[in-house]
PLY file of the C-alpha trace (Angstrom):
ply
format ascii 1.0
element vertex 282
property float x
property float y
property float z
element edge 281
property int vertex1
property int vertex2
end_header
-49.37 -48.10 50.99
-45.77 -47.20 51.79
-43.06 -48.63 49.51
-39.30 -48.66 49.81
-37.10 -45.87 48.51
-36.17 -47.63 45.27
-39.84 -47.92 44.32
-40.35 -44.18 44.81
-37.16 -43.48 42.84
-38.56 -45.52 39.96
-41.75 -43.46 40.00
-40.24 -40.00 40.40
-36.83 -40.04 38.70
-37.99 -38.49 35.45
-34.51 -38.21 33.96
-34.22 -41.99 34.20
-37.74 -42.46 32.86
-37.05 -40.21 29.85
-33.49 -41.02 28.68
-33.68 -38.40 25.94
-34.15 -35.59 28.50
-30.80 -33.88 27.62
-32.17 -33.02 24.19
-35.14 -31.23 25.78
-32.87 -29.20 28.07
-30.54 -28.27 25.20
-33.40 -27.09 22.99
-35.09 -25.18 25.81
-31.80 -23.41 26.48
-31.32 -22.44 22.83
-34.90 -21.26 22.43
-34.68 -19.34 25.70
-31.54 -17.51 24.62
-33.29 -16.57 21.37
-36.34 -15.31 23.28
-34.18 -13.01 25.41
-32.21 -11.82 22.40
-35.11 -11.07 20.09
-37.95 -9.98 22.35
-38.25 -7.05 24.72
-37.47 -8.15 28.25
-36.30 -6.84 31.60
-33.94 -9.33 33.25
-32.90 -10.10 36.81
-35.23 -7.70 38.57
-35.13 -8.12 42.34
-38.36 -9.11 44.05
-36.65 -9.59 47.42
-33.30 -9.45 49.16
-32.24 -13.10 48.97
-29.83 -14.29 46.23
-32.38 -16.25 44.23
-35.11 -13.63 44.43
-34.84 -12.35 40.88
-37.27 -12.48 37.99
-37.50 -11.72 34.28
-40.37 -9.78 32.72
-41.43 -10.01 29.09
-43.69 -6.95 28.74
-47.03 -6.76 27.01
-47.43 -4.63 23.90
-50.48 -2.86 25.33
-51.74 -1.87 28.77
-54.12 -3.93 30.94
-52.83 -7.23 29.57
-53.36 -10.55 31.33
-50.30 -11.75 33.24
-48.72 -15.21 33.14
-46.27 -16.02 35.93
-44.36 -19.18 34.94
-42.58 -21.13 37.69
-39.91 -23.59 36.60
-39.40 -27.11 37.90
-36.27 -29.08 38.74
-37.39 -30.78 41.98
-36.66 -27.60 43.96
-32.92 -28.29 43.56
-32.08 -27.61 39.89
-32.72 -25.50 36.77
-33.14 -21.77 36.41
-35.48 -19.15 35.01
-33.04 -18.62 32.13
-33.76 -22.19 30.99
-37.43 -21.25 30.54
-37.51 -17.93 28.71
-38.79 -19.94 25.74
-42.20 -19.96 27.42
-42.66 -16.21 26.96
-43.07 -15.68 23.18
-45.96 -18.16 22.96
-47.97 -15.86 25.22
-46.66 -12.38 24.52
-47.74 -12.89 20.90
-51.27 -13.20 22.28
-50.93 -9.94 24.16
-49.98 -11.30 27.59
-47.29 -10.07 29.93
-45.01 -12.92 31.12
-43.06 -13.08 34.39
-40.53 -15.86 35.07
-39.18 -15.89 38.64
-36.19 -17.68 40.10
-35.93 -18.98 43.64
-33.14 -20.34 45.80
-32.50 -24.07 45.53
-32.30 -26.90 48.01
-30.32 -27.82 50.05
-29.47 -24.17 50.73
-33.15 -23.57 51.56
-36.23 -25.69 52.29
-39.23 -26.39 50.09
-41.52 -24.27 52.31
-39.03 -21.43 52.00
-39.10 -21.73 48.20
-42.90 -21.71 48.37
-42.71 -18.43 50.29
-40.24 -16.99 47.78
-42.58 -17.74 44.88
-45.40 -16.05 46.80
-43.15 -13.01 47.19
-42.51 -13.00 43.43
-46.26 -13.01 42.76
-46.78 -10.23 45.31
-44.08 -8.22 43.53
-45.91 -8.87 40.26
-49.19 -7.62 41.72
-47.51 -4.41 42.89
-45.35 -3.69 39.83
-46.71 -5.32 36.71
-48.78 -2.35 35.53
-45.60 -0.57 34.43
-44.91 -3.50 32.10
-48.39 -3.43 30.60
-49.89 -6.09 32.86
-53.17 -5.98 34.74
-52.60 -6.99 38.41
-56.21 -8.17 38.61
-55.57 -10.84 35.94
-52.66 -12.94 37.21
-52.45 -16.61 36.23
-49.65 -18.71 37.71
-48.41 -21.70 35.72
-45.76 -24.16 36.86
-44.13 -27.38 35.69
-43.28 -30.32 37.97
-42.03 -28.79 41.25
-43.30 -25.56 39.73
-46.75 -27.16 39.59
-46.69 -27.54 43.37
-45.55 -23.93 43.67
-48.27 -22.71 41.30
-51.01 -24.53 43.21
-49.68 -23.13 46.48
-50.17 -19.57 45.21
-53.91 -20.27 45.07
-53.79 -21.58 48.64
-51.77 -18.58 49.87
-53.35 -16.38 52.53
-52.15 -13.19 50.88
-53.11 -10.62 53.54
-50.94 -12.57 56.01
-47.99 -12.07 53.66
-48.79 -8.36 53.27
-51.87 -6.63 54.65
-52.01 -4.48 51.49
-52.62 -7.53 49.28
-56.13 -8.65 48.32
-57.27 -12.17 49.14
-57.48 -13.07 45.43
-54.06 -12.00 44.13
-54.01 -15.03 41.79
-57.01 -15.42 39.53
-56.12 -18.84 38.11
-53.37 -21.45 38.14
-52.18 -24.23 35.82
-50.22 -27.12 37.32
-48.36 -29.16 34.70
-47.08 -32.49 36.08
-47.51 -31.01 39.53
-46.49 -32.59 42.83
-49.44 -32.07 45.13
-48.45 -34.39 48.00
-44.80 -34.29 49.06
-44.92 -37.37 51.31
-43.69 -39.76 48.58
-40.98 -37.26 47.62
-39.73 -37.43 51.21
-39.36 -41.19 50.72
-37.15 -41.06 47.62
-33.46 -41.87 47.97
-32.33 -39.66 45.08
-34.10 -36.45 46.20
-34.39 -36.55 49.99
-30.65 -36.00 50.67
-31.00 -32.60 48.95
-34.53 -31.68 50.00
-34.37 -32.90 53.62
-38.15 -32.84 53.84
-39.73 -33.38 57.25
-43.31 -34.52 57.95
-44.11 -30.99 59.15
-42.83 -29.52 55.89
-44.83 -32.07 53.89
-47.99 -30.95 55.69
-47.11 -27.30 55.18
-46.21 -27.37 51.48
-48.46 -30.07 49.96
-51.41 -28.44 48.17
-53.53 -31.60 48.45
-53.14 -31.54 52.25
-54.44 -27.97 52.52
-58.03 -26.69 52.43
-59.42 -25.83 49.02
-58.82 -22.16 48.23
-61.78 -19.81 48.38
-60.68 -17.94 45.26
-59.43 -18.95 41.83
-59.47 -21.96 39.55
-56.80 -24.63 39.07
-56.29 -26.70 35.93
-54.16 -29.80 36.64
-52.61 -31.82 33.80
-49.90 -34.40 33.22
-48.52 -36.26 30.25
-50.26 -39.59 29.80
-46.85 -41.31 29.47
-45.80 -40.24 32.97
-45.49 -42.67 35.86
-48.40 -44.07 37.83
-47.47 -41.82 40.75
-47.78 -38.70 38.60
-51.22 -39.88 37.52
-52.13 -40.35 41.18
-50.76 -36.93 42.10
-52.83 -35.36 39.33
-56.06 -37.01 40.49
-55.30 -36.24 44.13
-55.55 -32.46 43.83
-58.99 -32.64 42.24
-60.13 -35.13 44.90
-58.80 -32.85 47.64
-60.05 -29.50 46.34
-63.14 -30.63 44.42
-64.29 -30.18 40.87
-65.44 -26.61 41.43
-61.90 -25.46 42.25
-60.25 -27.99 39.90
-62.62 -28.38 36.93
-59.87 -29.71 34.64
-57.81 -32.78 35.61
-56.40 -34.47 32.52
-53.67 -36.79 31.26
-52.63 -35.54 27.83
-52.02 -38.35 25.29
-48.57 -39.04 23.91
-46.66 -36.77 26.28
-43.98 -37.49 28.86
-42.68 -35.37 31.73
-40.67 -33.11 29.43
-42.63 -33.09 26.19
-45.70 -31.94 28.14
-43.93 -28.60 28.64
-43.35 -28.35 24.88
-47.11 -28.73 24.46
-47.64 -25.60 26.54
-46.02 -23.47 23.83
-47.32 -25.38 20.80
-50.08 -23.19 19.29
-52.14 -26.13 18.06
-52.05 -28.09 21.31
-54.92 -28.31 23.78
-52.61 -27.43 26.68
-51.66 -24.13 25.06
-55.35 -23.35 24.60
-56.04 -24.18 28.25
-53.45 -21.63 29.31
-54.91 -19.01 27.00
-58.39 -19.73 28.35
-57.17 -19.13 31.91
-55.45 -15.91 30.88
-58.62 -14.65 29.21
-60.95 -15.66 32.04
0 1
1 2
2 3
3 4
4 5
5 6
6 7
7 8
8 9
9 10
10 11
11 12
12 13
13 14
14 15
15 16
16 17
17 18
18 19
19 20
20 21
21 22
22 23
23 24
24 25
25 26
26 27
27 28
28 29
29 30
30 31
31 32
32 33
33 34
34 35
35 36
36 37
37 38
38 39
39 40
40 41
41 42
42 43
43 44
44 45
45 46
46 47
47 48
48 49
49 50
50 51
51 52
52 53
53 54
54 55
55 56
56 57
57 58
58 59
59 60
60 61
61 62
62 63
63 64
64 65
65 66
66 67
67 68
68 69
69 70
70 71
71 72
72 73
73 74
74 75
75 76
76 77
77 78
78 79
79 80
80 81
81 82
82 83
83 84
84 85
85 86
86 87
87 88
88 89
89 90
90 91
91 92
92 93
93 94
94 95
95 96
96 97
97 98
98 99
99 100
100 101
101 102
102 103
103 104
104 105
105 106
106 107
107 108
108 109
109 110
110 111
111 112
112 113
113 114
114 115
115 116
116 117
117 118
118 119
119 120
120 121
121 122
122 123
123 124
124 125
125 126
126 127
127 128
128 129
129 130
130 131
131 132
132 133
133 134
134 135
135 136
136 137
137 138
138 139
139 140
140 141
141 142
142 143
143 144
144 145
145 146
146 147
147 148
148 149
149 150
150 151
151 152
152 153
153 154
154 155
155 156
156 157
157 158
158 159
159 160
160 161
161 162
162 163
163 164
164 165
165 166
166 167
167 168
168 169
169 170
170 171
171 172
172 173
173 174
174 175
175 176
176 177
177 178
178 179
179 180
180 181
181 182
182 183
183 184
184 185
185 186
186 187
187 188
188 189
189 190
190 191
191 192
192 193
193 194
194 195
195 196
196 197
197 198
198 199
199 200
200 201
201 202
202 203
203 204
204 205
205 206
206 207
207 208
208 209
209 210
210 211
211 212
212 213
213 214
214 215
215 216
216 217
217 218
218 219
219 220
220 221
221 222
222 223
223 224
224 225
225 226
226 227
227 228
228 229
229 230
230 231
231 232
232 233
233 234
234 235
235 236
236 237
237 238
238 239
239 240
240 241
241 242
242 243
243 244
244 245
245 246
246 247
247 248
248 249
249 250
250 251
251 252
252 253
253 254
254 255
255 256
256 257
257 258
258 259
259 260
260 261
261 262
262 263
263 264
264 265
265 266
266 267
267 268
268 269
269 270
270 271
271 272
272 273
273 274
274 275
275 276
276 277
277 278
278 279
279 280
280 281
């Protein structure tokens, strides 16, 4: 069923749905600055030639460590890797190597172009991560919101078409947190579409749920239970599209909204944090 733009805005405008969102952003920024200041890290490494193609690496303490690539959200038009450095310490303390890429933002680029940029960042990780202690055979990609779409797309990527030197299974696992798996309703919003300028062809190209199930890797898909009905539908959709073998976990986590669900990722006692560790150790 197709609704009008105001209906889609009501379902997808998370800043309106969570009025306290500025407090989340402020705390993430403070914790991220502390993570860069106190932990070893290599910042603003180029993974390509375009302005946004930079990433930060938080090295592992020992060689052959699992690798977590974290892709930030912001509806493809906002936020930055520097807002999300706080993700790293929760996983480096467990021996992982963490990579946090940036990408260019809409409207300067398109969503499919951002999807390609994130694939390039993962390809860079596969080629280079050993010198930071990471094992290129053990890459898990995690993303939040728009980053959830980008994380799922790395499983669907046909890597040898990007670079013939790449194996077909560059990404071992992925975790989509509040992911957007079908971009058609996003194209119908009035608050996003002026920036994103999505077309039906781009929706077909960059919607994980509209693509064949990947032949390699496992996806966990989760949302906060307090998110909108459309986010619940998006979460179910990827498991329905790809099947329970590729998407064995599809959960709504109690008591969490679109922003607090990301806090759960770094909370040691939370199930979501354990899910991420399980994927890293797989």
